[in-house]
C-alpha positions as CSV (number, residue, x, y, z in Angstrom):
1,M,51.0,234.1,86.9
2,D,54.7,234.5,86.1
3,T,57.1,234.7,89.0
4,P,59.3,237.9,88.9
5,V,63.0,237.0,88.6
6,Q,66.2,238.8,88.0
7,L,68.1,236.4,85.8
8,T,71.4,238.2,85.8
9,K,71.6,237.9,89.6
10,L,71.7,234.1,89.2
11,A,74.9,234.1,87.1
12,Q,78.5,235.1,87.6
13,C,79.0,236.2,84.0
14,A,76.7,237.6,81.4
15,G,76.1,236.5,77.8
16,C,79.2,236.1,75.6
17,G,81.3,237.6,78.5
18,A,81.3,234.1,79.8
19,K,83.1,232.8,76.8
20,V,86.4,231.0,77.4
21,G,89.2,233.3,76.3
22,A,90.7,232.7,72.9
23,G,94.1,232.0,74.2
24,V,92.9,229.4,76.7
25,L,90.7,227.8,74.0
26,T,93.6,227.5,71.6
27,K,95.6,225.6,74.3
28,L,92.6,223.3,75.1
29,L,92.2,222.3,71.4
30,S,95.9,221.9,70.7
31,G,97.1,218.3,70.3
32,L,93.6,216.9,69.8
33,P,93.6,214.3,66.9
34,L,92.1,215.6,63.6
35,R,90.3,213.2,61.3
36,H,90.5,214.5,57.8
37,D,87.6,214.2,55.3
38,P,87.4,216.1,52.0
39,R,83.8,216.8,52.7
40,L,84.6,218.7,55.8
41,L,85.3,222.1,54.3
42,V,85.7,224.0,57.6
43,G,86.4,222.2,60.9
44,Y,87.3,223.3,64.5
45,D,91.0,223.6,63.5
46,K,90.1,226.7,61.5
47,S,89.0,229.0,64.4
48,D,85.9,229.9,62.4
49,D,82.3,230.7,63.4
50,A,80.8,227.4,62.3
51,S,81.7,224.1,60.6
52,V,80.9,223.4,56.9
53,F,80.3,219.9,55.5
54,Q,79.5,219.2,51.9
55,L,76.6,216.9,51.2
56,T,76.2,217.2,47.4
57,P,77.8,219.2,44.7
58,D,75.3,222.0,45.4
59,I,74.6,221.7,49.1
60,A,76.7,222.1,52.2
61,I,75.5,222.2,55.8
62,V,76.7,224.8,58.2
63,Q,76.6,223.9,61.9
64,T,77.2,225.9,65.0
65,L,76.4,225.7,68.8
66,D,76.2,228.7,71.2
67,F,74.8,229.1,74.7
68,F,75.5,231.3,77.7
69,P,74.2,232.5,81.1
70,P,71.6,235.4,81.2
71,I,72.5,238.8,79.9
72,A,69.0,240.2,80.6
73,D,66.8,239.9,83.7
74,D,63.6,239.3,81.6
75,P,63.4,235.6,80.6
76,Y,61.7,236.3,77.3
77,T,64.4,238.9,76.3
78,F,67.2,236.5,77.4
79,G,65.7,233.8,75.2
80,Q,65.6,236.2,72.2
81,I,69.2,237.4,72.7
82,A,70.6,233.9,73.0
83,A,68.8,232.7,69.9
84,A,69.9,235.7,67.8
85,N,73.5,235.2,69.0
86,A,73.5,231.5,68.0
87,L,71.9,232.2,64.6
88,S,74.5,234.9,63.9
89,D,77.2,232.3,63.3
90,I,75.2,230.9,60.4
91,Y,74.8,234.4,58.9
92,A,78.5,235.1,59.3
93,M,79.2,232.1,57.1
94,G,76.9,233.4,54.4
95,A,74.4,230.6,55.0
96,E,70.7,230.5,55.7
97,P,69.5,228.7,59.0
98,V,67.0,225.9,58.5
99,L,66.9,223.9,61.8
100,A,67.7,224.6,65.4
101,M,67.7,222.6,68.7
102,N,67.4,224.0,72.2
103,I,70.2,223.8,74.8
104,L,68.9,224.6,78.2
105,C,70.1,224.5,81.8
106,I,67.5,225.4,84.5
107,T,67.8,226.0,88.2
108,N,65.2,225.5,91.0
109,T,65.0,229.3,91.2
110,L,63.2,229.4,87.9
111,S,59.4,228.9,87.7
112,H,57.7,227.0,85.0
113,E,56.6,230.3,83.5
114,N,60.1,231.6,83.5
115,V,61.5,228.6,81.6
116,Q,58.6,228.8,79.1
117,S,59.3,232.5,78.6
118,I,63.0,231.8,77.8
119,L,62.0,229.1,75.3
120,R,59.3,231.3,73.7
121,G,61.9,234.1,73.1
122,G,64.2,231.6,71.4
123,Y,61.4,230.1,69.4
124,E,60.2,233.4,68.1
125,K,63.6,234.5,66.9
126,V,64.2,231.1,65.2
127,Y,60.9,231.4,63.4
128,E,61.7,235.0,62.4
129,A,64.9,233.6,60.8
130,G,62.8,231.3,58.7
131,A,64.1,228.2,60.6
132,L,62.4,225.5,62.7
133,I,63.1,224.3,66.2
134,S,63.0,220.5,66.2
135,G,63.9,219.6,69.8
136,G,66.8,219.9,72.2
137,H,68.3,218.9,75.5
138,S,67.8,220.2,79.0
139,I,69.6,219.7,82.3
140,E,69.5,221.1,85.9
141,G,72.5,223.1,87.2
142,P,73.6,225.9,89.5
143,E,73.1,228.7,86.9
144,P,70.5,229.1,84.1
145,M,71.9,228.9,80.6
146,Y,70.2,228.8,77.2
147,G,71.2,228.7,73.5
148,L,70.9,226.8,70.3
149,S,72.5,224.3,68.0
150,V,71.8,225.6,64.5
151,T,72.1,224.0,61.1
152,G,72.2,226.1,57.9
153,L,72.5,225.5,54.2
154,V,74.8,227.1,51.7
155,H,76.3,226.3,48.3
156,P,79.7,224.7,48.7
157,A,81.3,227.4,46.5
158,K,79.6,230.3,48.4
159,Y,80.3,229.9,52.1
160,L,82.3,232.6,53.8
161,T,85.1,232.2,56.3
162,N,87.0,234.5,58.7
163,S,90.3,233.7,57.1
164,S,90.0,234.8,53.4
165,A,90.3,238.6,53.5
166,L,92.3,240.1,50.7
167,E,94.6,243.1,50.5
168,G,92.6,246.1,49.5
169,D,89.3,244.9,51.0
170,V,87.2,247.4,52.8
171,L,85.9,246.5,56.3
172,I,82.3,247.2,57.2
173,L,80.9,246.7,60.7
174,T,77.1,246.4,61.0
175,K,76.4,247.0,64.8
176,P,78.0,249.3,67.3
177,L,80.4,248.3,70.1
178,G,80.0,248.7,73.9
179,I,77.4,246.0,74.7
180,G,79.6,244.2,77.2
181,I,80.4,247.4,79.0
182,L,76.8,248.6,79.1
183,T,75.4,245.3,80.2
184,T,78.0,245.3,83.1
185,A,76.7,248.8,84.0
186,A,73.1,247.5,83.8
187,K,73.9,244.7,86.1
188,A,75.2,247.2,88.6
189,E,71.9,249.2,88.1
190,L,73.8,252.2,86.7
191,L,72.5,252.2,83.1
192,P,69.5,254.5,82.3
193,R,66.4,252.6,81.2
194,E,66.3,254.1,77.7
195,D,69.9,253.0,77.1
196,E,69.2,249.5,78.5
197,K,66.2,249.3,76.1
198,R,68.5,250.3,73.2
199,I,71.1,247.5,73.9
200,F,68.4,244.9,74.2
201,E,66.9,246.0,70.8
202,L,70.4,245.6,69.3
203,M,71.0,242.2,70.8
204,T,67.7,240.8,69.7
205,T,68.1,242.1,66.1
206,L,69.1,239.3,63.8
207,N,72.0,239.7,61.4
208,K,69.6,238.3,58.7
209,K,69.2,241.5,56.8
210,A,72.9,242.2,56.8
211,R,73.6,238.7,55.5
212,D,70.9,238.8,52.8
213,I,72.3,242.1,51.5
214,M,76.0,241.2,51.7
215,V,75.8,238.0,49.7
216,Q,74.8,240.0,46.6
217,Y,78.3,241.5,46.6
218,E,81.9,240.3,46.3
219,I,82.5,239.4,49.9
220,H,85.9,237.8,50.6
221,S,85.6,237.2,54.4
222,C,83.2,237.7,57.2
223,T,82.9,237.0,61.0
224,D,80.5,238.1,63.7
225,I,81.8,240.2,66.6
226,T,80.9,238.4,69.8
227,G,82.8,237.2,72.9
228,F,86.4,238.0,71.7
229,G,85.5,241.6,70.9
230,L,86.3,243.5,67.7
231,L,90.1,243.2,68.2
232,G,90.0,239.5,69.1
233,H,87.9,238.6,66.0
234,S,89.8,241.0,63.8
235,L,93.0,239.3,64.9
236,E,91.7,235.9,64.0
237,M,90.8,237.3,60.5
238,A,94.2,238.8,60.1
239,Q,96.0,235.6,61.2
240,G,93.9,233.3,59.1
241,S,94.1,235.6,56.0
242,K,97.8,236.4,56.5
243,V,97.2,240.1,56.2
244,T,97.2,243.2,58.4
245,I,93.9,244.9,59.4
246,A,93.9,248.7,59.7
247,L,91.1,250.1,61.8
248,D,90.1,253.8,62.1
249,S,89.0,254.2,65.7
250,A,87.1,257.5,64.9
251,A,84.9,255.6,62.4
252,I,83.9,252.7,64.6
253,P,80.3,253.0,65.9
254,V,80.1,253.1,69.7
255,L,77.0,253.0,71.8
256,P,76.3,256.2,73.9
257,L,77.7,256.1,77.4
258,A,80.0,253.1,76.7
259,Q,83.2,255.2,76.7
260,D,82.0,257.1,79.8
261,F,81.5,253.8,81.7
262,A,84.8,252.4,80.4
263,A,86.6,255.5,81.6
264,M,85.1,254.8,85.1
265,G,86.5,251.3,85.0
266,I,83.1,249.6,84.7
267,L,84.3,246.7,82.5
268,P,83.4,243.1,82.0
269,A,86.0,240.4,82.9
270,G,85.9,239.2,79.3
271,M,87.5,242.5,78.3
272,Y,90.6,241.7,80.2
273,R,90.8,238.2,78.8
274,N,90.5,239.6,75.3
275,R,93.2,242.2,75.9
276,S,95.5,239.4,77.2
277,F,94.9,237.4,74.1
278,A,95.1,240.0,71.4
279,A,97.2,242.9,72.7
280,A,100.5,241.6,71.5
281,G,99.2,241.7,67.9
282,V,97.8,245.2,68.1
283,H,99.5,248.5,67.6
284,F,97.6,251.6,68.8
285,A,98.5,255.0,67.4
286,E,99.5,257.6,69.9
287,G,96.6,259.5,71.5
288,I,94.0,256.7,71.5
289,L,92.4,256.8,74.9
290,L,92.5,253.7,77.1
291,S,88.7,253.9,77.4
292,M,88.5,253.5,73.6
293,Q,91.0,250.7,73.6
294,D,88.9,248.9,76.2
295,I,85.8,249.3,73.9
296,L,87.7,247.6,71.1
297,F,88.5,244.6,73.4
298,D,84.9,244.6,74.9
299,P,83.1,241.2,74.5
300,Q,79.9,241.7,72.5
301,T,76.8,239.5,72.7
302,S,74.8,239.1,69.5
303,G,77.1,241.7,67.9
304,G,77.3,242.8,64.3
305,L,79.0,241.3,61.2
306,L,82.5,242.4,60.2
307,I,82.6,242.2,56.4
308,A,85.6,242.3,54.2
309,V,84.3,243.4,50.8
310,A,86.1,244.1,47.5
311,E,86.8,247.8,47.3
312,K,84.8,248.2,44.1
313,D,81.6,247.0,45.9
314,A,82.2,248.8,49.2
315,A,80.2,252.0,48.6
316,A,77.2,250.2,47.1
317,L,77.1,247.6,49.9
318,L,77.4,250.3,52.6
319,L,74.6,252.3,51.1
320,E,72.3,249.3,50.9
321,L,73.1,248.3,54.4
322,Q,72.5,251.8,55.7
323,N,69.1,251.9,53.9
324,Q,68.0,248.9,56.0
325,L,70.0,249.2,59.2
326,E,71.0,252.0,61.6
327,W,74.6,251.4,62.4
328,P,76.7,250.0,59.5
329,R,80.0,251.9,59.0
330,I,83.2,251.5,57.1
331,I,85.8,251.1,59.8
332,G,89.0,250.2,58.1
333,H,90.7,248.2,55.3
334,V,92.9,245.2,54.7
335,K,96.6,245.7,54.0
336,A,99.5,243.4,53.0
337,R,101.0,241.7,56.0
338,Q,103.0,244.2,58.2
339,E,104.8,243.8,61.5
340,N,101.6,244.2,63.4
341,L,98.5,242.2,62.7
342,I,96.2,245.0,63.7
343,E,96.9,248.7,63.4
344,V,94.5,251.1,65.1
345,I,94.7,254.8,64.3
């Protein structure tokens, strides 16, 4: 019989909220020697969601790795969320996942059944994605952690990056914000059960449908919204694309209760790291509440895709996404480079 366990009580941070801040990460990577190879189409120097390596004229592999401490108390749910989050990087690059390997850290507080439940949750999401798990690596440590290394395939001329948005593009977000705030509230046992169920359903939903739909249209850039929050990932897109991103705060989908908890100061530590990293590049119009600003900096786990689509295709793409998914919204557009990288109205 499975031993009851509250996984979130075993970790200091939850999910992508444990991610090293973007500013710190930039410093850690600076100065490292780069080895150039024309087959490496996207490497770690690009600040993108995954690497891309060309094998043949028609095939490139896309590789990513993602793992984190528990964001759900239930081991099976945690495994599902961690796998969905790792797979999301492949979808953000416009690729299809084909192979995955487990990354697992276990503690002596976890039973055999607990560990199997985590792995089973991951396995089922990988198989839902149409990929295979072929092995992995496990260690013992002070906090449980789980994730995946994932390999995908894409045509070398069709992969997407977070640094190729064009002036005039329309921005579509496929999942709502507020996951980091609500999981913080859940950890403090303040979140109603029905709202907790909603955020777990969102985090275990693959970005597969969104990817399969968007690649049929003229997409110039894409990224998934995870640990750096909407503004952190938008800033990377603006910097890499040499554009300014204009966001309409009233159009951005937000989970119920997220703004209430933000106003109460129930915020994950990652929100403050994201604000420290991105705030200098963001201009907020007068009247935008601090609680809404906090939501825009809120670290997401297994968040949605931020898609920069050609204006001519935006309406059709949005309609098809909304026919399949609950939350997609047009949240802004791409402008020629202005003084501020991000403008929020």
